[in-house]
C-alpha positions, -999 to +999 in steps of 0.1 A: +000+000+000+022+028-013+007+060-027+012+096-026+022+108+008-004+128+029+021+133+057+023+170+066+055+187+056+079+189+085+063+161+104+097+142+106+125+167+108+159+158+095+191+173+086+213+168+055+247+154+062+264+183+046+248+208+070+250+186+102+285+171+100+311+197+092+344+178+096+333+142+092+338+125+126+336+156+148+303+166+132+289+130+132+297+126+169+277+158+178+246+141+163+245+113+190+234+129+222+242+100+245+280+103+236+281+135+256+274+119+290+300+106+314+303+071+330+320+065+364+334+101+363+350+096+328+337+108+293+319+079+277+338+057+252+311+035+236+327+005+217+297-019+217+280-010+184+278-047+173+254-051+203+234-019+196+242+014+179+237+047+193+209+068+177+215+102+159+192+131+165+172+128+133+161+093+144+151+104+178+132+134+163+114+112+137+100+089+164+091+118+186+073+136+158+052+106+150+039+103+186+034+140+188+016+146+154+005+114+138-002+087+163-030+065+150-033+028+141-025+021+104-044+004+075-077+004+094-089+040+098-107+060+071-101+092+090-073+115+080-050+109+110-050+072+102-044+077+066-014+099+073+000+074+096-005+047+071+013+067+045+042+073+068+045+037+077+043+025+040+068+053+029+092+038+055+087+005+038+095+020+005+126+035+020+138+001+032+132-013-003+154+014-017+181+006+009+181-030-002+176-023-039+145-045-037+122-048-067+092-037-048+082-025-014+059-055-012+090-076-007+098-058+027+082-073+059+085-053+092+095-075+121+109-067+156+145-076+145+167-102+130+158-127+155+120-126+148+128-126+110+149-158+113+122-175+134+096-165+108+117-178+080+126-211+096+090-217+107+072-207+076+097-226+054+092-257+075+054-254+074+052-246+038+081-258+015+102-283+035+096-321+041+106-346+066+143-354+063+153-323+044+187-309+049+195-273+063+229-260+063+244-234+086+279-224+097+299-225+128+302-187+129+265-180+132+248-160+159+224-180+180+195-163+163+204-182+131+210-215+150+183-220+176+153-213+154+165-239+130+171-264+158+135-259+169+120-266+135+144-295+129+130-311+161+094-303+153+095-312+115+122-339+115+148-319+095+185-325+093+210-297+103+246-295+092+273-269+097+301-256+076+333-254+096+356-223+100+394-219+097+419-208+123+418-173+107+380-170+109+369-178+073+345-205+062+365-237+056+366-244+018+368-282+022+340-282+046+319-260+023+326-282-006+314-313+013+283-299+028+270-279-002+257-310-020+226-321-039+196-327-016+203-295+004+172-273+007+183-243+027+217-226+034+212-200+059+244-180+068+257-147+082+270-119+061+294-106+088+304-126+119+295-107+151+326-122+168+352-125+141+342-095+119+346-119+089+328-107+057+315-138+039+313-140+000+275-138-002+271-138-040+293-168-044+277-187-015+242-179-028+252-190-063+265-223-050+234-230-030+212-224-060+233-247-080+224-276-057+188-266-056+188-249-021+174-215-010+198-190+005+189-171+036+212-142+048+216-128+083+227-092+076+224-079+111+261-071+114+265-060+077+237-034+074+256-008+095+287-013+076+282-025+039+258-015+012+232-041+007+219-049-028+197-080-028+199-082-067+237-084-066+239-106-034+215-131-051+200-142-019+163-154-015+157-141+020+175-114+040+171-101+076+185-072+095+178-052+128+172-015+129+188-010+163+223-021+150+220+004+121+215+036+140+177+030+142+153+022+170+151-010+190+121-033+184+121-028+145+137-050+120+133-062+084+128-094+065+132-091+028+122-120+005+117-125-033+081-117-039+073-151-055+089-169-025+070-149+001+038-156-017+044-194-012+050-192+026+021-196+051+019-171+079+041-172+109+016-156+134-021-152+133-042-122+143-056-089+130-047-072+098-030-102+082-063-119+073-085-117+043-115-135+056-123-154+088-151-179+095-156-205+122-138-232+103-109-215+086-093-183+075-078-169+044-048-146+045-037-114+027-008-112+003+027-104+015+039-084+033+008-079+054+003-117+056+034-117+079+025-086+099-001-097+124-014-072+149-005-035+154+030-029+139+057-008+153+049+023+132+071+047+151+099+022+148+096+019+111+096+056+107+127+059+129+144+032+108+137+052+077+154+082+092+183+060+103+188+047+067+188+083+053+214+091+079+235+061+074+236+063+035+242+100+039+276+093+055+288+076+023+298+040+023+333+045+011+340+072+036+325+051+063+345+020+054+378+040+054+371+055+088+361+022+104+390+003+088+414+028+103+399+025+137+401-013+136+437-013+125+447+012+151+431-010+178+446-042+164+481-028+162+477-011+196+468-044+214+497-061+198+520-033+209+507-035+244+507-072+250+526-089+222+522-126+221+500-125+253+471-111+233+453-134+209+433-115+181+405-133+163+393-130+127+409-123+094+434-094+091+418-059+090+407-052+054+377-058+032+372-092+048+370-079+083+346-051+094+329-037+125+342-058+155+375-068+170+375-097+195+405-107+216+418-127+245+445-115+269+466-143+286+455-148+323+426-124+322+390-133+320+370-111+295+345-102+321+374-089+343+388-070+314+353-054+306+348-045+342+382-028+344+375-009+312+342+002+325+359+018+355+377+040+329+345+049+311+351+024+282+322+002+271+331-031+255+313-064+254+325-096+271+311-131+269+302-157+243+284-131+222+255-154+215+280-174+194+289-203+215+298-225+184+327-200+176+338-202+213+339-239+213+358-240+178+386-219+193+385-235+227+378-203+247+349-197+271+344-161+262+361-131+244+363-094+249+349-074+219+355-038+208+331-028+180+329+005+162+303+029+146+305+060+125+306+081+158+339+066+171+372+083+166+408+078+173+404+096+207+381+066+216+408+042+206+434+061+226+412+059+257+406+023+250+443+013+245+454+034+275+429+016+297+441-018+282+477-008+292+466-007+328+448-040+325+477-056+309+500-043+336+477-056+363+475-091+350+510-095+338+521-088+373+495-111+387 
């Protein structure tokens, strides 16, 4: 349902990047209000973007403007306010379609996030297109969101799961891939970028090879959407999921994209209002995608906030963003090696086109939780734990890792504070 917008001019204020940024990083940082606060008596250094990104002012203003000026339920009202809210919601869908280079907004389903999208995909495929004994292939570098849903449907529908292994350097193992990508495979579901290793997988090649053996390709783009341009036509995947909150957008909103003809073959994931065509006592019929998969009242404000986030993200320029983040990753990698030498173990491919976003490491004699707590005392926020990727941890024989992850608002000053704090951590544990 995409038509001429009736949304009042100025309902969702925004600023162009040229006027808001000034010098690239300095201007960008000013757009993120939370970065101005202090933590434990220190200016905040936020290095946990892989868990969730901070939100720029245009995103915050867009959500606020919706609740102040347009709040009404969508698709159901014939009064002007509801029609304006519906237009704003569907315009957000069209914005996501442009971000993904989708053929049509009708290929875009709004969900709560990548986790719900992958639960939807696994359940609907199992109900509609898969049969008992069918094989589903994953990889050992998957986030639990792309493991547990498949395990649940494998149990309920008697499917067979298999995994592509990973190498010591954090890439997919070519021999394992060759063995597992075989005839009879029905689904290959894999991550674009590892949330632990930062590995960028060759999506177009993997999707092509899946299609050659008759399998559908499903892409977890949660970690790539904030860092890499996504073009579903060039990637060649059949289904793709990403979360708004990792891409400068609000929490509680995400996207499932699917080829229109494929979505049309899938049964609903949830039942309720809005997704039905007709209901009687015996059975119901369902609307065409995407509304078939959007039961109940949607997160309209979140969709509008996501639209503003995509405007902001693309306005930064993908090439400039990549150069900036690569420089920060390289600075952190080299800094940790300089501080701890052979006593620090860094994970993932070398910094470059095959490694984006996150840097995970282990320091000899120090538990990751202790490292994160000591960094927190210095105002530096990093993530410690298994990162919802226990298959990765088991592969490398570690219980947990410390991870620093970067967004467009980070700068070399953040790295200097991080590395200075890590020098103190290293001295403490090397003496202990």
